[in-house]
Biopython code that builds the backbone (N, CA, C, O; Angstrom):
import numpy as np
from Bio.PDB.StructureBuilder import StructureBuilder

atoms = [
    (1, "UNK", "N", (-34.254, 10.263, -39.879)),
    (1, "UNK", "CA", (-34.205, 9.393, -38.569)),
    (1, "UNK", "C", (-33.382, 8.276, -38.473)),
    (1, "UNK", "O", (-33.084, 7.874, -37.348)),
    (2, "UNK", "N", (-32.862, 7.566, -39.706)),
    (2, "UNK", "CA", (-31.869, 6.490, -39.387)),
    (2, "UNK", "C", (-30.538, 7.285, -38.981)),
    (2, "UNK", "O", (-29.662, 6.714, -38.332)),
    (3, "UNK", "N", (-30.424, 8.517, -39.351)),
    (3, "UNK", "CA", (-29.029, 9.032, -39.161)),
    (3, "UNK", "C", (-29.051, 9.420, -37.590)),
    (3, "UNK", "O", (-28.147, 9.180, -36.790)),
    (4, "UNK", "N", (-30.255, 10.060, -37.325)),
    (4, "UNK", "CA", (-30.331, 10.229, -35.844)),
    (4, "UNK", "C", (-30.147, 9.230, -34.777)),
    (4, "UNK", "O", (-29.507, 9.280, -33.727)),
    (5, "UNK", "N", (-30.884, 8.297, -35.320)),
    (5, "UNK", "CA", (-30.617, 6.885, -34.529)),
    (5, "UNK", "C", (-29.123, 6.507, -34.474)),
    (5, "UNK", "O", (-28.525, 6.223, -33.436)),
    (6, "UNK", "N", (-28.594, 6.534, -35.699)),
    (6, "UNK", "CA", (-27.225, 5.966, -35.579)),
    (6, "UNK", "C", (-26.322, 6.978, -34.791)),
    (6, "UNK", "O", (-25.382, 6.532, -34.134)),
    (7, "UNK", "N", (-26.547, 8.184, -34.828)),
    (7, "UNK", "CA", (-25.846, 9.165, -33.895)),
    (7, "UNK", "C", (-26.232, 8.776, -32.477)),
    (7, "UNK", "O", (-25.313, 8.570, -31.685)),
    (8, "UNK", "N", (-27.270, 8.676, -32.142)),
    (8, "UNK", "CA", (-27.694, 8.153, -30.780)),
    (8, "UNK", "C", (-26.824, 6.856, -30.288)),
    (8, "UNK", "O", (-26.296, 6.776, -29.179)),
    (9, "UNK", "N", (-26.770, 5.899, -31.260)),
    (9, "UNK", "CA", (-26.050, 4.765, -30.996)),
    (9, "UNK", "C", (-24.673, 4.938, -30.774)),
    (9, "UNK", "O", (-24.160, 4.472, -29.756)),
    (10, "UNK", "N", (-23.934, 5.631, -31.714)),
    (10, "UNK", "CA", (-22.808, 6.135, -31.703)),
    (10, "UNK", "C", (-22.360, 6.813, -30.205)),
    (10, "UNK", "O", (-21.479, 6.364, -29.472)),
    (11, "UNK", "N", (-23.092, 7.858, -29.981)),
    (11, "UNK", "CA", (-22.850, 8.535, -28.741)),
    (11, "UNK", "C", (-22.884, 7.688, -27.521)),
    (11, "UNK", "O", (-22.198, 7.987, -26.544)),
    (12, "UNK", "N", (-23.749, 6.514, -27.539)),
    (12, "UNK", "CA", (-23.924, 5.408, -26.462)),
    (12, "UNK", "C", (-22.327, 4.896, -26.340)),
    (12, "UNK", "O", (-21.651, 4.808, -25.315)),
    (13, "UNK", "N", (-21.982, 4.615, -27.607)),
    (13, "UNK", "CA", (-20.588, 3.603, -27.736)),
    (13, "UNK", "C", (-19.655, 4.486, -27.236)),
    (13, "UNK", "O", (-18.816, 4.042, -26.452)),
    (14, "UNK", "N", (-19.637, 5.740, -27.563)),
    (14, "UNK", "CA", (-18.501, 6.470, -27.169)),
    (14, "UNK", "C", (-18.438, 6.859, -25.505)),
    (14, "UNK", "O", (-17.396, 6.949, -24.855)),
    (15, "UNK", "N", (-19.720, 7.050, -25.023)),
    (15, "UNK", "CA", (-19.833, 7.108, -23.463)),
    (15, "UNK", "C", (-19.321, 5.784, -22.997)),
    (15, "UNK", "O", (-18.329, 5.777, -22.269)),
    (16, "UNK", "N", (-19.884, 4.684, -23.334)),
    (16, "UNK", "CA", (-19.262, 3.443, -23.020)),
    (16, "UNK", "C", (-17.737, 3.371, -22.961)),
    (16, "UNK", "O", (-17.159, 3.051, -21.922)),
    (17, "UNK", "N", (-17.142, 3.650, -24.007)),
    (17, "UNK", "CA", (-15.715, 3.655, -24.294)),
    (17, "UNK", "C", (-14.954, 4.412, -23.199)),
    (17, "UNK", "O", (-13.937, 4.053, -22.606)),
    (18, "UNK", "N", (-15.626, 5.471, -23.068)),
    (18, "UNK", "CA", (-15.262, 6.561, -22.078)),
    (18, "UNK", "C", (-14.895, 5.895, -20.697)),
    (18, "UNK", "O", (-13.795, 5.867, -20.145)),
    (19, "UNK", "N", (-16.035, 5.393, -20.300)),
    (19, "UNK", "CA", (-16.412, 4.858, -18.947)),
    (19, "UNK", "C", (-15.368, 3.497, -18.825)),
    (19, "UNK", "O", (-14.807, 3.268, -17.754)),
    (20, "UNK", "N", (-15.203, 2.795, -19.782)),
    (20, "UNK", "CA", (-14.325, 1.734, -19.984)),
    (20, "UNK", "C", (-12.772, 2.251, -19.703)),
    (20, "UNK", "O", (-11.947, 1.777, -18.923)),
    (21, "UNK", "N", (-12.672, 3.203, -20.460)),
    (21, "UNK", "CA", (-11.220, 3.842, -20.315)),
    (21, "UNK", "C", (-10.867, 4.225, -18.967)),
    (21, "UNK", "O", (-9.790, 3.887, -18.475)),
    (22, "UNK", "N", (-11.776, 4.957, -18.309)),
    (22, "UNK", "CA", (-11.683, 5.467, -16.934)),
    (22, "UNK", "C", (-11.319, 4.379, -15.941)),
    (22, "UNK", "O", (-10.333, 4.445, -15.207)),
    (23, "UNK", "N", (-12.330, 3.204, -15.974)),
    (23, "UNK", "CA", (-12.132, 2.192, -15.159)),
    (23, "UNK", "C", (-10.815, 1.497, -15.351)),
    (23, "UNK", "O", (-10.177, 1.081, -14.383)),
    (24, "UNK", "N", (-10.370, 1.358, -16.683)),
    (24, "UNK", "CA", (-9.144, 0.816, -16.766)),
    (24, "UNK", "C", (-8.165, 1.674, -16.351)),
    (24, "UNK", "O", (-7.178, 1.010, -16.034)),
    (25, "UNK", "N", (-7.986, 2.838, -16.208)),
    (25, "UNK", "CA", (-7.107, 3.703, -15.687)),
    (25, "UNK", "C", (-7.000, 3.595, -14.267)),
    (25, "UNK", "O", (-5.917, 3.420, -13.710)),
    (26, "UNK", "N", (-8.012, 3.686, -13.705)),
    (26, "UNK", "CA", (-8.253, 3.281, -12.221)),
    (26, "UNK", "C", (-7.817, 1.883, -11.689)),
    (26, "UNK", "O", (-7.266, 1.728, -10.599)),
    (27, "UNK", "N", (-8.073, 1.028, -12.433)),
    (27, "UNK", "CA", (-7.701, -0.419, -12.211)),
    (27, "UNK", "C", (-6.030, -0.610, -12.408)),
    (27, "UNK", "O", (-5.302, -1.228, -11.630)),
    (28, "UNK", "N", (-5.688, -0.051, -13.415)),
    (28, "UNK", "CA", (-4.187, -0.006, -13.656)),
    (28, "UNK", "C", (-3.536, 0.577, -12.511)),
    (28, "UNK", "O", (-2.569, -0.003, -12.018)),
    (29, "UNK", "N", (-3.942, 1.614, -12.053)),
    (29, "UNK", "CA", (-3.236, 2.159, -10.738)),
    (29, "UNK", "C", (-3.412, 1.539, -9.521)),
    (29, "UNK", "O", (-2.641, 1.702, -8.575)),
    (30, "UNK", "N", (-4.441, 0.799, -9.499)),
    (30, "UNK", "CA", (-4.715, -0.178, -8.248)),
    (30, "UNK", "C", (-3.694, -1.129, -8.262)),
    (30, "UNK", "O", (-3.008, -1.367, -7.268)),
    (31, "UNK", "N", (-3.535, -1.783, -9.532)),
    (31, "UNK", "CA", (-2.472, -3.194, -9.930)),
    (31, "UNK", "C", (-1.133, -2.475, -9.489)),
    (31, "UNK", "O", (-0.420, -3.075, -8.684)),
    (32, "UNK", "N", (-0.779, -1.364, -9.908)),
    (32, "UNK", "CA", (0.412, -0.896, -9.705)),
    (32, "UNK", "C", (0.868, -0.663, -8.199)),
    (32, "UNK", "O", (1.999, -0.906, -7.780)),
    (33, "UNK", "N", (-0.201, -0.147, -7.442)),
    (33, "UNK", "CA", (-0.126, 0.073, -5.974)),
    (33, "UNK", "C", (0.164, -1.519, -5.412)),
    (33, "UNK", "O", (1.153, -1.810, -4.738)),
    (34, "UNK", "N", (-0.728, -2.336, -5.759)),
    (34, "UNK", "CA", (-0.611, -3.709, -5.289)),
    (34, "UNK", "C", (0.783, -4.330, -5.542)),
    (34, "UNK", "O", (1.398, -4.990, -4.705)),
    (35, "UNK", "N", (1.164, -4.074, -6.658)),
    (35, "UNK", "CA", (2.676, -4.581, -7.140)),
    (35, "UNK", "C", (3.770, -3.850, -6.288)),
    (35, "UNK", "O", (4.816, -4.396, -5.938)),
    (36, "UNK", "N", (3.445, -2.645, -6.012)),
    (36, "UNK", "CA", (4.594, -2.147, -4.982)),
    (36, "UNK", "C", (4.328, -2.593, -3.660)),
    (36, "UNK", "O", (5.334, -2.895, -3.017)),
    (37, "UNK", "N", (3.248, -2.712, -3.095)),
    (37, "UNK", "CA", (2.969, -3.151, -1.816)),
    (37, "UNK", "C", (3.644, -4.565, -1.507)),
    (37, "UNK", "O", (4.400, -4.858, -0.581)),
    (38, "UNK", "N", (3.163, -5.348, -2.530)),
    (38, "UNK", "CA", (3.739, -6.858, -2.796)),
    (38, "UNK", "C", (5.342, -6.896, -2.782)),
    (38, "UNK", "O", (5.932, -7.720, -2.082)),
    (39, "UNK", "N", (5.952, -6.060, -3.505)),
    (39, "UNK", "CA", (7.286, -5.868, -3.426)),
    (39, "UNK", "C", (8.105, -5.414, -2.165)),
    (39, "UNK", "O", (9.198, -5.878, -1.843)),
    (40, "UNK", "N", (7.261, -4.226, -1.362)),
    (40, "UNK", "CA", (7.752, -3.887, -0.192)),
    (40, "UNK", "C", (7.585, -5.024, 0.928)),
    (40, "UNK", "O", (8.447, -5.176, 1.794)),
    (41, "UNK", "N", (6.500, -5.765, 0.868)),
    (41, "UNK", "CA", (6.328, -6.858, 1.837)),
    (41, "UNK", "C", (7.228, -8.069, 1.675)),
    (41, "UNK", "O", (7.520, -8.751, 2.657)),
    (42, "UNK", "N", (7.716, -8.376, 0.350)),
    (42, "UNK", "CA", (8.756, -9.361, -0.004)),
    (42, "UNK", "C", (9.962, -8.825, 0.703)),
    (42, "UNK", "O", (10.639, -9.612, 1.366)),
    (43, "UNK", "N", (10.319, -7.473, 0.622)),
    (43, "UNK", "CA", (11.595, -6.821, 1.045)),
    (43, "UNK", "C", (11.664, -7.020, 2.401)),
    (43, "UNK", "O", (12.702, -7.486, 2.871)),
    (44, "UNK", "N", (10.564, -6.695, 3.241)),
    (44, "UNK", "CA", (10.439, -7.033, 4.639)),
    (44, "UNK", "C", (10.454, -8.388, 5.097)),
    (44, "UNK", "O", (10.970, -8.757, 6.152)),
    (45, "UNK", "N", (9.917, -9.053, 4.335)),
    (45, "UNK", "CA", (9.986, -10.434, 4.894)),
    (45, "UNK", "C", (11.353, -11.151, 4.719)),
    (45, "UNK", "O", (11.754, -11.931, 5.583)),
    (46, "UNK", "N", (12.095, -10.872, 3.551)),
    (46, "UNK", "CA", (13.308, -10.973, 3.320)),
    (46, "UNK", "C", (14.297, -10.654, 4.602)),
    (46, "UNK", "O", (15.065, -11.495, 5.069)),
    (47, "UNK", "N", (14.184, -9.560, 5.006)),
    (47, "UNK", "CA", (14.867, -8.777, 6.078)),
    (47, "UNK", "C", (14.514, -9.437, 7.219)),
    (47, "UNK", "O", (15.504, -9.601, 7.932)),
    (48, "UNK", "N", (13.304, -9.975, 7.783)),
    (48, "UNK", "CA", (12.884, -10.585, 8.782)),
    (48, "UNK", "C", (13.597, -12.064, 8.647)),
    (48, "UNK", "O", (14.129, -12.536, 9.652)),
    (49, "UNK", "N", (13.607, -12.688, 7.589)),
    (49, "UNK", "CA", (14.381, -13.789, 7.476)),
    (49, "UNK", "C", (15.653, -13.942, 7.728)),
    (49, "UNK", "O", (16.100, -14.910, 8.343)),
    (50, "UNK", "N", (16.384, -12.942, 7.247)),
    (50, "UNK", "CA", (17.805, -12.632, 7.464)),
    (50, "UNK", "C", (17.995, -12.712, 9.204)),
    (50, "UNK", "O", (18.610, -13.579, 9.824)),
    (51, "UNK", "N", (17.342, -11.649, 9.700)),
    (51, "UNK", "CA", (17.233, -11.491, 11.223)),
    (51, "UNK", "C", (16.946, -12.756, 11.893)),
    (51, "UNK", "O", (17.704, -13.035, 12.822)),
    (52, "UNK", "N", (16.121, -13.483, 11.651)),
    (52, "UNK", "CA", (15.874, -14.868, 12.228)),
    (52, "UNK", "C", (17.036, -15.739, 12.039)),
    (52, "UNK", "O", (17.374, -16.492, 12.952)),
    (53, "UNK", "N", (17.641, -15.703, 10.995)),
    (53, "UNK", "CA", (18.696, -16.641, 10.734)),
    (53, "UNK", "C", (19.816, -16.211, 11.732)),
    (53, "UNK", "O", (20.427, -17.007, 12.445)),
    (54, "UNK", "N", (20.022, -14.830, 11.702)),
    (54, "UNK", "CA", (21.225, -14.286, 12.703)),
    (54, "UNK", "C", (21.067, -14.486, 14.021)),
    (54, "UNK", "O", (22.058, -14.707, 14.716)),
    (55, "UNK", "N", (19.796, -14.438, 14.564)),
    (55, "UNK", "CA", (19.354, -14.754, 15.917)),
    (55, "UNK", "C", (19.766, -16.370, 16.152)),
    (55, "UNK", "O", (20.521, -16.794, 17.026)),
    (56, "UNK", "N", (19.122, -17.079, 15.219)),
    (56, "UNK", "CA", (19.538, -18.521, 15.416)),
    (56, "UNK", "C", (20.895, -18.971, 15.454)),
    (56, "UNK", "O", (21.297, -19.915, 16.134)),
    (57, "UNK", "N", (21.595, -18.245, 14.682)),
    (57, "UNK", "CA", (23.044, -18.720, 14.775)),
    (57, "UNK", "C", (23.825, -18.074, 16.021)),
    (57, "UNK", "O", (24.893, -18.524, 16.437)),
    (58, "UNK", "N", (23.214, -17.052, 16.521)),
    (58, "UNK", "CA", (23.756, -16.591, 17.769)),
    (58, "UNK", "C", (23.367, -17.575, 19.054)),
    (58, "UNK", "O", (24.058, -17.786, 20.051)),
    (59, "UNK", "N", (22.129, -18.083, 18.753)),
    (59, "UNK", "CA", (21.490, -18.998, 19.938)),
    (59, "UNK", "C", (22.237, -20.518, 19.965)),
    (59, "UNK", "O", (22.499, -21.175, 20.972)),
    (60, "UNK", "N", (22.467, -20.833, 18.728)),
    (60, "UNK", "CA", (22.975, -22.059, 18.628)),
    (60, "UNK", "C", (24.638, -22.404, 18.973)),
    (60, "UNK", "O", (25.065, -23.554, 18.866)),
]
sb = StructureBuilder()
sb.init_structure("model")
sb.init_model(0)
sb.init_chain("A")
sb.init_seg("    ")
for serial, (resi, resn, name, xyz) in enumerate(atoms, 1):
    if name == "N":
        sb.init_residue(resn, " ", resi, " ")
    sb.init_atom(name, np.array(xyz, "f"), 0.0, 1.0, " ", f" {name:<3s}", serial, name[0])
structure = sb.get_structure()
């Protein structure tokens, strides 16, 4: 009985670790996507700033 109960608990721990690992993988992929999107937005923002400065210099 004790061994059976221990096996059940060990199986629960294993299943929990599997779920945590899957969630961590999904979260890691999401974080990577957000980082890439942020980099792209920063690049776009930089380009827009340069264009605005160029337009201002033409108008002045």
